[in-house]
N, C-alpha and C positions, 0 to 999 in steps of 0.2 A: 353401878347396875345392881350389885348385891344388896346394897342398902335400900335402893328403891323397891326391889322385889320384896324385901322383908316388910317394908312399910305398907305396901299394897296388900300383902297377905294379912298383916295384923289389923289393918283398917277395913278390910273386906270391901274395897272399892271395886266392886265387880265390873262395872262398866269401863273403868280405866284399865283393869286387868284384861278385859276382853279385847280392847283396842290394841294393847301391847302384844297379846298372844296372836291376834290376827296379823300384826306386823311381822312377828317372828315367823309365822307359818308362810307368809308371803315371801320372805327372804329365803326360807328353806325350799319352797316350791320353785322359785325362780332359779336358785342354785342348781337344783336337779334338772330343770328344763334345759339349762345351758349345758349341763353335763351330758344329758341325753344326746344333744346335738354333737358334742365332742366325741363321744365313744361310739355313736351310731349303732345301736342295738338292732337285732332282728325284729322289726316291728310286727310282721305277720305272726311270728312265733309268740311275741308278747301278747297280742290280742287273743290268739288261739288258746294259750294256756291260762289267760285271765278268765276266760269263759269256761274252759274245760281243763281244770287242773288235774295233775296226776299226783298220787300220794302213795307212799309205801311205808314200811316200817323204818326205813332209813331216813325218810324225809319228814315224817310226822312231827318230830321234835321241833325242827325249824318252822314248819308250817303252823304249828300251834303258837310258836313264839311270835309269828307275824300276826296271827289272830289277836293275841293279847296286846300287841303293840297298836293295832288299829282300834279295837274295841276295848279300851282300858276300863275295867270295872269301877275304879275310883272316879273316873271322869263322868260315869253315869250318875253317881251320887252328886258330884259337883254340879253337873248340868241341871239336875233336878233342883238343886238349891238355888242356882242362878235364876232359873225360871220363876221360882217362888219370890225372888227379890223384885220382880216386876210389879207394876201397878195393875192389880186384877180387879179393881173396882169397876162398876158398870153393869150393864145388862148382859143377858146370855149371848146375844149376837156379837157384842164387843169381845167377850171372853173367847168365843169361838174363833173370831178373827185373829186374836192374839195367839191362840194355840196353833193356828195354821202357820203364822209367821215363825213360831218356835220350831215347828216341824221342818220348815224349809231351812231354818238356821242349823238344826241338827243334821239334816241330810247333807248340807253343804260342808259342814265340819267333817262328817264321815267320808265324803268324797275326797276332800283335800287330804285327809289322813291316808286314805287308800292310795291316792296318787303318789304321795311322798314315799310310802313303803314299796309300791310297785316300781317306782323309779330307782330306789336304792337297789332292789333286786336286779333290775335291768342293767344298771351300771356295773354291778358286781359280775353278772353273767357275761356281759360284753367285754369286760376287762380281765377279770381273774379266771373265770371258768374257761373262756375262749383260749387263754394262754396256759391252761393247766397249772394254775398257781393256787396252792392251798394257803388260805389266810387264817391265821390263828391269833391275831391281835390287831387292834385299831391302828397302832403306830405302823405296823407292817403294811396294812392296807393303804395308809397314806403314802408311805415311802414307795410302795410298788406302783401306786397309781401315777406318780409323777413321770417315770420314764416311759410308761405304757400309754398314757393319755395326755401327758403334758403338765406343766406347773399350774395352769389355770384350773384344771380338773382337781388337782390336789388342794388348791386354795378353796375351791367351791365345796369340796368334800369336808374340809375342816370347818368352814363357815356354817354349813348345814348342820353338822354335828353339834357345834357350839350352841346355836340357837335352839336346836331340838332339845338339848339338855336343859337349857334355861327354862324353856316353856313347859317341859314335862315336870321338872322339879317344882315349878311355881304352882301348877295345877294340882299336883299330888299333895303338896303341903297344905293347900287350901282344903282339899278333899278330906285329908286326915282330921283336921280340926272340926270340920263340919260333921263328919260321921261320929266322932267321939262325943261331941257336945249333944248331937241329936239322940244318940243311944242312951245317954244319961239324963235326957230331958232338960238340959241346961240351955239357957239363952245363948245365941251365937254373938256374944259381945266380945270383940277383939281386945277390949281393955280389961276384961275379967281375968283373974288369975287362973281359973279352970281352963279357959280357952287357950291361954299361952302355955300352960303345962301340957295340955293335950297336943299342941303343935310340936313341942319339943320332945315329949315322951315317945311319940310315934316315929320320930326321926332317929332316935338313939339306936334301935336295932339295925337300921339301914347303915348308920355310920360305922358300927363295929363290923358288919358284914363286908363293907367296902374296905375298911382298914386292914382286915386280915385276909382279904381275897388274894389269891395268887394270880388269877387271870381275870382282868376286867372284861375282856372279850367274852369269855365263857359266862361270867356273871351277868353280863348284859343280856345274853340270850336266855339264860336261866330265869332271870327276873321277868321277862316277857312271857315265858312258858307258865310261870306261877300265876301271872295275871289271867292267862287263858284258863287254867284250872279253877281259878276263883270265879270265873264268869257265871257258871250256873247258879252259884249262891247269890249272885246279884240279879240275874235275869228272872229266876223263878219268883222271888218275892215281888219283883217289879210287875210281872204279869198278873199275879194275884191281886195286887193293889190296884192296878190299872183296870182290871176287869170287875172290880167291886162297885156295884151301884151305891152302896152305903158310903163309900169314900169318894168316888168320882162323880156320882150323880148322873146327870145327862152326858157327861164327858167320858163315861166308861168305854172300854173297847167294844166296838161292834163285833159281829160274828166273824167277819173276814179278818179283821185285825187280830182277834183272839186266836183264830186258826193259824195264821201266819206266825204269830208270836210263839205258839206252842211248837210248830214245826222247827222254827229257828232254835228254840231251846233244846229240842230233841237232837238236832244235828250237832249242836255245840257239846251237849252231854256225851253223845256218841263218839265224837272226835276225842274228847278227853279220856273216855274209857279206853279207846284204842291206844292213845298215847301211854296211859298207865300200864296197859297190858304189854306193850312193846318195851317199855322201860324195865319191867320185871323179867321179861324174856331176854333182856340184853340186846334189844334191837333186832 
């Protein structure tokens, strides 16, 4: 599996990678659907708090981690790159139709990501929070899940985490190389020395952080929070580029899309400012 993943990353076989990632997401989603049936969470409360969330200084850290896990900034870069790999030849109507398909594809990906994360929270709430169990490690979560929800729930938990880790590491590795080569104006040639050095160099800091980390559980949450903090630096340039008639031509954002994008950016920036303030205040 590792060798195949590295081959796909170096060869940039986007469509092959897409199919594999879709397969991984399907396995993760199915695992959590079954887990939801096993643990039987409070569905009305799930729906209510999905629409009307509550947030405080104590919960903002985890909430921003969830945001970073769902809307990963590196995947925004990667998805833009994948879209550019399509065949965009043809007239305006054909390009417009292709963009519509890409919008649907993006929305489906976001919905699946949202579902996976909301399912994880629902399972944790139904099993751990309900029994007043404080979890501070992934191994503890797995071991605690078995007596409370059964061995099948434990197996599904491990399966979902495994495939989530493989899919996220694959997409992040591809995004790293794409961003570095793009910023330096180099061609994205997987056979080039620059591309491979970029892929390896951007992975070195993560390797040492993981190597010297005392708690993988806390590191996992912290990494997602960092993604959330980085989101504005991705969203704002994206809005500016998408709204530019010089760059996008007829496909630039219309007024409604621009307003919605700005509102989303303001909300994300506001939440990150709140997070930083709470962090310096000590929660």
